[in-house]
LUMZA-268654 format. One line per 8 residues: number of its first residue (from 1); their letters; for each residue x, y, z of N, C-alpha, C, O. Coordinates in steps of 0.2 Angstrom, whole numbers, plus 5000, padded with zeros to 4 digits. Each point is the difference from the previous one (the first is absolute). Layout:
// LUMZA-268654
NUM) a) X:Y:Z:X:Y:Z:X:Y:Z:X:Y:Z ~ ...
This chain:
// LUMZA-268654
1) mnrpllev) 5022:5086:4685:5004:4994:4999:4998:4995:5006:5000:5001:5006 ~ 4999:4992:4992:4999:4995:5004:5005:4998:5005:5006:5001:4998 ~ 4993:4997:5008:5005:4998:5004:5001:4993:5000:4995:4996:4999 ~ 5011:5001:5003:5001:4993:5001:4995:4997:5005:5000:5002:5006 ~ 4996:4993:4992:4997:4996:5005:5004:4994:5002:5000:4998:5006 ~ 5004:4999:4990:5004:4994:5001:5007:5002:4998:5001:5002:4995 ~ 5004:4997:5010:5007:5001:4998:5004:4994:5002:4999:4997:5006 ~ 5005:5000:4990:5004:4994:5001:5007:5003:5000:5002:5002:4994
9) rgvkafyg) 5002:4998:5011:5006:5003:5001:5006:4995:5001:5000:4998:5006 ~ 5004:5001:4989:5006:4995:5001:4998:4993:5003:5004:4998:5004 ~ 4990:5000:4994:4998:4993:5003:5004:4994:4998:5001:4999:4994 ~ 5001:4998:5011:5004:4993:4998:4996:4995:5004:4998:5000:5006 ~ 5001:4994:4990:4996:4994:5003:5004:4994:4998:5003:5000:4995 ~ 4996:4995:5010:5004:4994:4999:4995:4994:5001:4996:5000:5003 ~ 5006:4994:4993:4997:4994:5002:5006:4996:5003:5004:4997:4996 ~ 4997:5002:5010:5006:4997:5003:5006:5005:4999:5000:5005:5002
17) niialagv) 5005:4992:4994:5006:5004:4998:4999:5003:4993:5005:5003:4998 ~ 4990:4995:4999:4999:5002:4993:4997:5007:5000:4994:5001:5002 ~ 5009:5004:4994:4997:5006:5000:4995:5001:4994:5001:4998:4995 ~ 4993:5004:5007:4995:5001:4995:4998:5007:4998:4999:5001:4994 ~ 5002:5003:5011:5000:5008:4998:5006:5003:5002:5002:4999:5006 ~ 5002:5004:4989:5006:5003:5002:5001:5007:5000:5004:5004:4997 ~ 4991:4999:5007:5000:5007:5001:4995:5004:4995:5003:5004:4996 ~ 4991:4995:5005:4995:5002:4995:4998:5007:5003:4998:5001:5006
25) dlhvdege) 5001:5004:4989:4998:5006:5001:4994:5002:4995:5001:4999:4994 ~ 4993:5002:5009:4995:5003:4995:4995:5003:5004:5000:5000:5007 ~ 4995:5003:4990:4994:5004:5004:4994:4999:4995:5000:5000:4994 ~ 4994:5001:5010:4994:5000:4996:4996:5006:5003:4999:5000:5006 ~ 5000:5004:4990:4996:5006:5002:4993:4999:5001:4997:4996:4997 ~ 4999:5008:5007:4993:4999:5001:4997:5001:4994:5001:5005:4996 ~ 4994:4991:5002:4996:5000:4994:5003:4997:4994:4997:5001:4994 ~ 5009:4997:5006:5004:4997:4995:4998:4992:4999:4998:4997:5004
33) ivtligan) 5003:5001:4989:5002:4993:4999:5007:5000:4998:5002:5003:4996 ~ 5002:4993:5008:5007:4998:4999:5001:4993:4999:4997:4996:5004 ~ 5006:5002:4991:5002:4993:4998:5007:4998:5001:5004:5004:4999 ~ 4997:4990:5003:5007:4997:5001:5000:4994:4995:4996:4995:5001 ~ 5009:5006:4994:5000:4994:4995:5007:4997:5001:5005:5003:5003 ~ 4996:4991:4995:5006:4996:5000:4999:4993:4999:4994:4998:5000 ~ 5011:4998:4999:5000:4993:4998:4998:4996:5006:5000:5003:5006 ~ 4999:4991:4993:4999:4995:5006:5006:5000:5004:5006:5000:4997
41) gagkstlm) 4993:5000:5009:5006:5000:5005:5003:5007:5001:5005:5000:5004 ~ 4993:5005:4994:5003:5006:5000:4999:5003:5007:5004:5004:5003 ~ 4991:4994:5001:4998:5002:5007:4994:5004:5000:4999:5003:5005 ~ 4997:4997:4990:4994:5004:5000:4995:4998:5006:4998:5004:5004 ~ 5000:4990:4996:4996:4998:5005:5003:5000:5007:4996:5002:5005 ~ 5010:4997:4996:5003:5001:5006:5000:5007:5003:4998:5002:5005 ~ 5002:5003:4990:4999:5007:5002:4993:5001:5003:4999:5004:5005 ~ 4996:4994:4991:4993:5000:5002:4999:4997:5007:4997:5004:5005
49) mticgtpp) 5006:4991:4996:4999:4996:5007:5004:5004:5005:4998:5000:5006 ~ 5008:5003:4993:5004:5004:5004:4996:5006:5003:5001:5002:5005 ~ 4996:5001:4990:4996:5006:5002:4995:4998:5005:4998:5004:5004 ~ 4999:4990:4995:4995:4997:5005:5003:4997:5006:4996:4997:5004 ~ 5011:5003:4997:5003:4998:5006:5002:4993:5000:5003:4997:5005 ~ 4996:4999:4989:5003:4993:5000:5003:4998:4993:4996:5000:4995 ~ 5010:4999:5004:5005:5001:5006:5002:5007:5002:4998:5005:4995 ~ 5004:4996:5011:5001:5007:5001:5007:5003:4997:5004:4996:4998
57) aregrvif) 4996:5010:5001:5006:5003:4997:5006:5000:5005:4999:5001:5006 ~ 5006:4996:4992:5006:4999:5005:5004:5007:5000:5003:5002:5005 ~ 4996:5002:4990:5003:5007:5000:4995:5004:4996:4996:4998:4996 ~ 5005:5009:5005:4996:5005:4997:4993:5001:5004:4999:4997:5005 ~ 4997:5007:4991:4994:5002:5004:4994:5000:4995:5001:5001:4994 ~ 4993:4997:5008:4994:5001:4996:4995:5005:5004:4999:4999:5006 ~ 5000:5006:4990:4996:5006:5003:4993:5000:4997:5000:5000:4994 ~ 4995:5000:5010:4993:5001:4997:4997:5006:5003:4999:5000:5006
65) dgrditrl) 4999:5004:4990:4996:5006:5002:5004:5004:5006:4998:5002:5005 ~ 5009:4998:4994:5004:5003:5005:5002:4996:5006:5004:5003:5004 ~ 4994:4991:4996:5001:4996:5006:5004:4994:4999:4999:4997:4994 ~ 5006:5002:5010:5005:4994:4999:4996:4994:5002:4999:4999:5005 ~ 5000:4997:4990:4996:4993:5001:5005:4994:4999:4998:4995:5000 ~ 5009:5007:5000:5004:4994:4998:5000:4994:5005:5000:4995:4998 ~ 4999:5007:5009:5000:4995:5005:4993:4998:5002:5000:4996:5005 ~ 4995:5006:4992:4994:4999:5002:4998:4992:4998:5002:4998:4995
73) ptheivra) 4994:4999:5009:4997:4993:4998:4995:5001:4995:4997:5006:4999 ~ 5002:4989:4997:4996:5001:4994:4993:5002:5002:4997:5004:4996 ~ 5000:4994:5009:4993:5002:5002:4999:5007:5001:4995:5003:4999 ~ 5011:5000:5004:4999:5007:5001:5001:5004:4993:4998:5006:5000 ~ 5006:4991:4996:5001:5004:4993:4993:5000:4997:4999:5004:4996 ~ 4998:4990:5004:4993:5000:4997:4995:5005:5003:4997:5003:4996 ~ 5004:4998:5011:4995:5004:5003:5002:5008:4998:4996:5004:5001 ~ 5010:4997:4997:5002:5006:4998:4997:5002:4993:5001:5005:4997
81) riaqapeg) 4996:4990:5000:4996:5001:4994:5004:4999:4993:5000:5003:4996 ~ 5004:4991:5005:5004:4998:4994:4997:4993:4999:4999:4996:5005 ~ 4999:5002:4989:4997:4994:4998:5003:4997:4994:5003:5003:4996 ~ 4998:4990:5004:5003:4997:4995:4996:4994:4997:4996:4997:5003 ~ 5004:5003:4990:4997:4994:4997:5006:4996:4997:5003:5002:4995 ~ 4999:4993:5009:5007:4997:4999:5000:4996:4993:4995:4998:4997 ~ 5011:5000:5001:5001:4996:4995:4997:4993:5001:5000:4997:5006 ~ 4997:5000:4989:4996:4994:5001:4993:5000:5003:4997:4995:5002
89) rrifprmt) 5001:5011:4999:4993:5002:5003:4999:4998:5007:4998:5005:5004 ~ 5004:4989:4998:4999:4998:5007:4993:5002:5003:5000:5002:5006 ~ 4995:4997:4991:4994:5000:5003:4999:4994:5004:5004:4995:5000 ~ 4990:5005:5004:4998:4994:5004:4996:4995:4996:4994:5002:4999 ~ 5008:4993:4998:4996:4996:4995:4994:4997:5003:4995:4999:4996 ~ 5005:4999:5010:4994:4997:5003:4994:5005:5002:4995:4998:5002 ~ 5007:5008:4999:4996:5005:5001:4996:5003:4994:5003:5000:4995 ~ 4991:5003:5006:4997:5003:4995:5003:5006:4998:5004:5003:5004
97) vfenlqlg) 4994:5000:4990:5002:5007:4998:4998:5005:5006:5004:5004:5002 ~ 4990:4995:5000:4998:5005:5006:5004:4999:5006:5002:5005:5003 ~ 5000:4989:4999:5004:4999:5006:5007:5003:4999:5003:5003:5005 ~ 5000:4996:4989:5006:5003:4999:5000:5007:5000:5005:5004:5003 ~ 4990:5000:4995:4999:5007:5000:4999:5002:5008:5002:5005:5002 ~ 4994:4991:5001:5000:5002:5008:5006:5000:5003:5002:5004:5004 ~ 5003:4991:4994:5006:5000:5004:5004:5006:4998:5004:5003:5004 ~ 4995:5000:4990:5004:5006:4997:4998:5006:5004:5004:5004:5001
105) aattefah) 4989:4996:5002:4998:5005:5003:5001:5000:5008:4998:5005:5003 ~ 5005:4990:4999:5001:4999:5007:5004:5006:5003:4998:5002:5006 ~ 5007:5000:4991:5004:5006:5003:4996:5006:5001:5002:5004:5004 ~ 4993:4997:4992:4996:5006:5001:4994:4999:5005:4996:5005:5001 ~ 5004:4989:5002:4994:4998:5005:4993:5001:4997:4996:5001:5003 ~ 5004:4998:4990:4994:5000:4996:4996:5006:5000:4994:5000:5000 ~ 5010:5006:5002:4996:5006:5001:4997:5003:4993:4994:5003:5001 ~ 5008:4995:4993:4997:5002:4994:4999:4994:4995:5001:5000:4994
113) fdedldrv) 4997:4994:5009:5001:4994:4997:4995:5000:4994:5002:4998:4994 ~ 4992:5004:5007:4995:5000:4994:5002:5005:4995:4999:4998:4994 ~ 5003:5007:5007:5002:5005:4995:5006:4998:4996:5001:5000:4994 ~ 5004:4997:5010:5006:4997:4997:4999:4994:4995:5002:4999:4995 ~ 4993:4997:5008:4998:4994:4996:4997:5002:4993:5001:4997:4995 ~ 4994:5008:5006:4997:5003:4993:5006:5003:4996:4999:4999:4994 ~ 5006:5004:5009:5005:5003:4995:5004:4994:4997:5001:5001:4994 ~ 5001:4994:5009:5004:4995:4997:4995:4996:4995:5003:4997:4995
121) fqlfpila) 4991:5002:5006:4996:4997:4996:4998:5004:4993:4999:4997:4995 ~ 5002:5010:5006:4999:5004:4994:5006:4999:4996:5000:5000:4994 ~ 5006:5000:5009:5006:4999:4997:5001:4993:4996:5003:5000:4995 ~ 4995:4995:5009:5000:4993:4997:4993:4997:5000:4999:4996:5005 ~ 4997:5006:4991:4993:4997:5000:4999:4992:5001:4996:4998:5003 ~ 5009:4999:4994:5000:4993:5000:5000:4997:5007:4997:4995:5002 ~ 5006:5009:5003:5001:4997:5006:4993:5001:5004:4999:4996:5004 ~ 4997:5008:4994:4993:5001:5003:4996:4993:4998:4996:4998:5004
129) krrgqrgg) 5005:5000:4990:4997:4994:4998:5003:4994:5003:4996:4995:5001 ~ 5010:5005:5001:5003:4994:5003:5001:5001:5008:5003:4996:5003 ~ 4993:5008:5000:5001:5002:5007:4999:4994:5004:5003:5000:5006 ~ 4993:4995:4993:4999:4994:5004:5004:4994:4998:5000:4995:5002 ~ 5005:5006:4993:5004:4995:4997:5006:4999:5003:5003:5006:5002 ~ 5000:4988:4999:5006:5000:5004:5006:5002:4995:5000:5000:4994 ~ 5005:5004:5009:5005:5003:4997:5004:4995:4995:5002:5002:4995 ~ 4999:4992:5008:5004:4995:4996:4997:4998:4993:5003:4997:4996
137) tlsggeqq) 4990:5004:5004:4997:4998:4993:5000:5006:4995:4997:4999:4995 ~ 5005:5006:5007:5000:5006:4995:5006:4999:4995:5004:4996:5001 ~ 4995:5007:4993:5005:5000:4995:5006:5004:5003:5000:5004:5005 ~ 5006:4996:4991:5006:5003:5002:4999:5008:5000:5002:5003:5005 ~ 4994:4999:4990:4999:5007:5000:4995:5003:5005:5001:5005:5003 ~ 4994:4991:4999:4996:5001:5005:5003:5000:5007:4999:5004:5004 ~ 5006:4991:4997:5004:5000:5006:5004:5006:5001:5001:5003:5005 ~ 5002:5000:4989:5004:5006:5001:4995:5006:5001:5003:5004:5004
145) mlsiaral) 4992:4996:4994:4995:5006:5001:4998:4999:5008:5000:5005:5003 ~ 4999:4989:4999:4998:4999:5007:5006:5003:5005:4999:5003:5005 ~ 5007:4995:4993:5006:5002:5004:5001:5007:5000:5001:5003:5006 ~ 4998:5001:4989:5000:5007:5000:4994:5003:5004:5001:5005:5004 ~ 4993:4992:4995:4994:5003:5003:5001:4999:5008:4998:5004:5004 ~ 5005:4990:4998:5001:4999:5007:5005:5005:5003:4998:5002:5006 ~ 5007:5000:4990:5004:5005:5003:4997:5007:5000:5001:5004:5005 ~ 4994:4997:4990:4997:5007:5000:4995:5000:5006:4998:5006:5002
153) msrprlll) 5000:4988:5001:4995:5001:5005:5003:5003:5007:4996:5001:5004 ~ 5011:4999:4996:5003:5003:5006:5001:5007:4999:5003:5004:5005 ~ 4994:4999:4990:5000:5008:4999:5008:5002:5000:5001:5005:5004 ~ 5003:4992:4992:5007:5002:5000:5001:5007:4997:4996:5003:4996 ~ 5009:5000:5006:5003:5006:4997:5005:4999:4995:5001:5003:4995 ~ 5003:4991:5006:5005:4997:4995:4998:4993:4999:4999:4996:5004 ~ 5000:5003:4989:4998:4993:4998:5007:4997:4997:5002:5003:4995 ~ 5000:4991:5007:5006:4997:4997:4997:4994:4996:4996:4996:5003
161) ldepslgl) 5006:5004:4991:4997:4995:4995:5006:4996:4997:5005:5003:4997 ~ 4996:4990:5005:5005:4996:4998:4998:4995:4994:4997:4996:5001 ~ 5005:5006:4993:4999:4996:4994:4993:4998:4999:4998:4995:5000 ~ 4998:5011:5000:4992:4998:4999:4999:4997:4993:4994:4997:4999 ~ 5010:5003:4996:4998:4998:4993:5003:4992:5000:4999:4997:4994 ~ 5004:5001:5011:5004:4994:4999:4995:4994:4998:4995:4998:5004 ~ 5006:4999:4990:4997:4994:4998:4993:5001:4997:4996:4996:4999 ~ 5002:5011:5000:4993:5001:4998:5001:5001:4992:5005:5003:4997
169) apllvrqi) 4989:4996:5000:4999:5001:4993:5000:5008:4998:4998:5003:5005 ~ 5004:4999:4989:5000:5007:4999:4993:5004:5002:5001:5006:5002 ~ 4994:4991:4996:4993:5004:5002:5000:5001:5007:4998:5005:5002 ~ 5004:4990:5002:4999:5001:5008:5006:5005:5002:4999:5004:5005 ~ 5006:4996:4992:5006:5005:5002:4997:5007:4998:5001:5004:5005 ~ 4996:4997:4990:4997:5006:4998:4995:5002:5006:5000:5006:5002 ~ 4996:4990:5000:4995:5001:5005:5003:5002:5006:4998:5005:5004 ~ 5007:4991:4998:5003:5002:5007:5004:5007:4999:4999:5003:5005
177) fgaireln) 5004:4998:4990:5004:5006:5000:4995:5006:4999:5001:5006:5002 ~ 4993:4993:4995:4995:5005:4999:4997:5002:5007:4999:5005:5002 ~ 5001:4990:5002:4997:5001:5007:5005:5004:5004:4999:5004:5004 ~ 5008:4994:4995:5005:5004:5004:5000:5007:4998:5001:5004:5004 ~ 4998:4997:4990:5000:5007:4997:4994:5004:5003:5001:5006:5002 ~ 4993:4990:4999:4994:5003:5002:5001:5002:5008:4998:5005:5002 ~ 5005:4991:5001:5001:5001:5008:5005:5006:5001:4998:5004:5004 ~ 5007:4997:4991:5004:5006:5001:4997:5006:4998:5000:5005:5003
185) ersrltif) 4996:4995:4991:4997:5006:4997:4994:5002:5004:4999:5006:5001 ~ 4997:4990:5002:4994:5002:5003:5001:5001:5008:4997:5004:5002 ~ 5007:4992:5001:5001:5000:5007:5006:5003:5002:5001:5001:5006 ~ 5004:5000:4989:5006:5003:5001:5004:4995:5005:5004:5002:5004 ~ 4995:4992:4995:5003:4995:5004:5008:4999:4998:5001:5000:4994 ~ 5003:5000:5010:5007:5000:4999:5002:4992:4999:4998:4996:5004 ~ 5005:5003:4990:5001:4992:4999:5008:4999:4998:5003:5004:4996 ~ 5000:4991:5007:5006:4998:4999:5000:4993:4997:4997:4995:5003
193) lveqnahh) 5005:5004:4990:4998:4994:4996:5007:4997:4998:5004:5003:4997 ~ 4996:4991:5005:5006:4995:4998:4997:4996:4994:4995:4997:5001 ~ 5008:5003:4993:4997:4997:4995:5006:4998:4995:5004:5003:4998 ~ 4995:4991:4999:5004:4997:4995:4998:5002:4993:5004:5001:4995 ~ 4990:5001:5004:4997:5002:4994:5002:5008:4999:4996:5004:5002 ~ 5010:4997:4996:5003:5007:5000:4996:5005:4996:4999:5005:5001 ~ 4998:4992:4993:4997:5004:4996:4993:5003:5003:4999:5006:5000 ~ 4997:4990:5003:4994:5002:5003:5002:5005:5006:4997:5005:5001
201) alklahrg) 5008:4992:5003:5001:5004:5006:5003:5007:4999:4998:5005:5003 ~ 5006:4996:4992:5003:5006:4998:4995:5005:4997:5000:5006:5000 ~ 4996:4991:4996:4994:5004:4997:4996:5003:5005:4997:5005:4999 ~ 5002:4991:5006:4995:5002:5006:5003:5005:5005:4997:5005:5002 ~ 5009:4994:4999:5004:5003:5006:5002:5008:4998:5001:5001:4994 ~ 4998:5003:5011:5003:5006:5000:5008:5000:4999:5003:5004:4996 ~ 5000:4992:5009:5007:4999:5000:5002:4993:5001:4995:4996:5002 ~ 5011:5002:4996:5002:4993:5001:5007:5000:5002:5004:5004:4999
209) yvlvngqi) 4998:4990:5004:5007:4998:5002:5001:4993:4997:4996:4996:4999 ~ 5011:5003:5000:5002:4994:4997:5005:4997:5006:5004:5003:5002 ~ 4994:4991:5000:5004:4996:5005:5004:4994:4997:4997:4996:4996 ~ 5009:5004:5005:5005:4995:4997:5004:4998:5006:5004:5004:5003 ~ 4996:4989:4998:5004:4997:5006:5000:5004:5006:5005:5002:5003 ~ 4988:5000:4999:4999:5004:5006:5002:5007:5001:5001:5003:5005 ~ 5001:5000:4989:5002:5007:5000:4996:5004:4994:4998:4997:4995 ~ 5000:5009:5007:4996:5004:4995:5006:5002:4995:5005:5003:5001
217) tmhgtgrd) 4994:4996:4992:5004:5002:4995:4998:5005:4995:5004:5003:4997 ~ 4989:4999:5004:4998:5005:4995:4993:5002:5003:4996:4996:5003 ~ 5002:5010:4996:4994:5003:5002:4998:5006:4995:5004:5003:4997 ~ 4989:4998:5003:4998:5005:4996:4992:5000:4999:4997:4996:5004 ~ 5000:5008:4992:4993:5000:4999:4999:4993:4996:5004:4997:4997 ~ 4990:5001:5003:4998:4994:4997:5001:5001:4992:5002:4995:4997 ~ 4996:5010:5001:5001:5002:4992:5008:5000:4999:5001:4997:4995 ~ 5003:5006:5009:5007:5000:4998:5003:4993:5000:5004:4998:4996
225) llaepeir) 4994:4998:5009:5003:4993:5001:4998:4996:4994:5003:4996:4998 ~ 4990:5005:5000:4998:4996:4994:5004:5001:4994:5001:4996:4996 ~ 5002:5010:5003:5004:5002:4995:5007:4999:5000:5004:5000:4995 ~ 4998:4997:5011:5007:4999:5001:5002:4993:4996:4997:4995:5001 ~ 5008:5006:4994:5002:4994:4997:5002:4994:5004:4998:4994:4999 ~ 5005:5007:5007:5002:4995:5004:4994:4997:5003:5000:4993:5001 ~ 4995:5010:5001:4994:4998:5003:4997:4995:4995:4997:4995:5001 ~ 5002:5008:4993:4997:4996:4994:5003:4994:4999:4997:4995:4999
233) aaylegrk) 5010:5005:5001:5003:4994:4998:5000:4995:5006:4999:4994:4998 ~ 5001:5008:5008:5000:4995:5006:4993:4998:5001:4999:4994:5002 ~ 4996:5010:4998:4993:4998:5003:4994:5001:4995:4995:4997:5002 ~ 5006:5005:4992:4994:5001:4996:5001:4996:4993:4995:4997:4998 ~ 5010:5003:4999:5000:4997:4993:5000:4993:5000:5004:4996:5004 ~ 4991:5001:4992:4999:4993:5000:4997:4996:5006:5000:4994:5000 ~ 4997:5011:5004:4997:4997:5006:4993:5000:5000:4997:5005:4998 ~ 4999:4990:5003:4993:5000:5000:4997:4997:5006:5003:4996:5004
241) qpeka) 4991:5007:4998:4997:4998:5006:4997:4993:5000:4996:4999:4995 ~ 5006:4996:5009:4997:4993:4999:4993:5000:5001:4997:5004:5005 ~ 5000:4992:4991:4992:4999:5001:4999:4994:5004:5001:4994:4998 ~ 4997:5007:5008:4999:4994:5005:4993:5000:5003:4996:4995:4999 ~ 5002:5010:5004:4994:5000:5004:4994:5004:4997:4995:5001:5003
């Protein structure tokens, strides 16, 4: 039986006096893909950022590999080998693909840079072709690949992915989710995925949680949640992935 790598225990977070997370409890076991689904404004991205220390949890605890990281600054959380590909990609647009990847490797002091560079180029071959191109000139799908690749350059034990399919055409969504599956199956990388595309996320994930107004309202295996009438009505029926990038 796998042990929890990440545990979120009773976490509350606020923006000013507005509560964003109202006592969240969940766990991600080592080697799992776990997804968190919910509507806009449910608190999904806030939870991702709280795990990374910004905003900090006002109550509750975040435990990583048995260590309480709740009060650690973000740079120490990253050094503990948690990496995030944030919502909106947030690459450095004036830097080249190669320079963005160099920044991702900074926490490892470039000890395995060439090996890790080859690994992300195998995962996303288009980035190898674009290595000298500025990040801001990439397509939306290429920027998302770069955001994930930059996170991987830090050799994380836990990869946090926030809305990786947002704004992408269906073909690119399939490519991104295929890469996520490959990372988990080949490298046993533990992945915590926040995603509005509930269908893709629950098909991919071993387990899932549903977040509503800052609280977990349902959890189970990805397959079980896909079959839930309440989930289908709220997140699946009549919804299509927008084609943008």
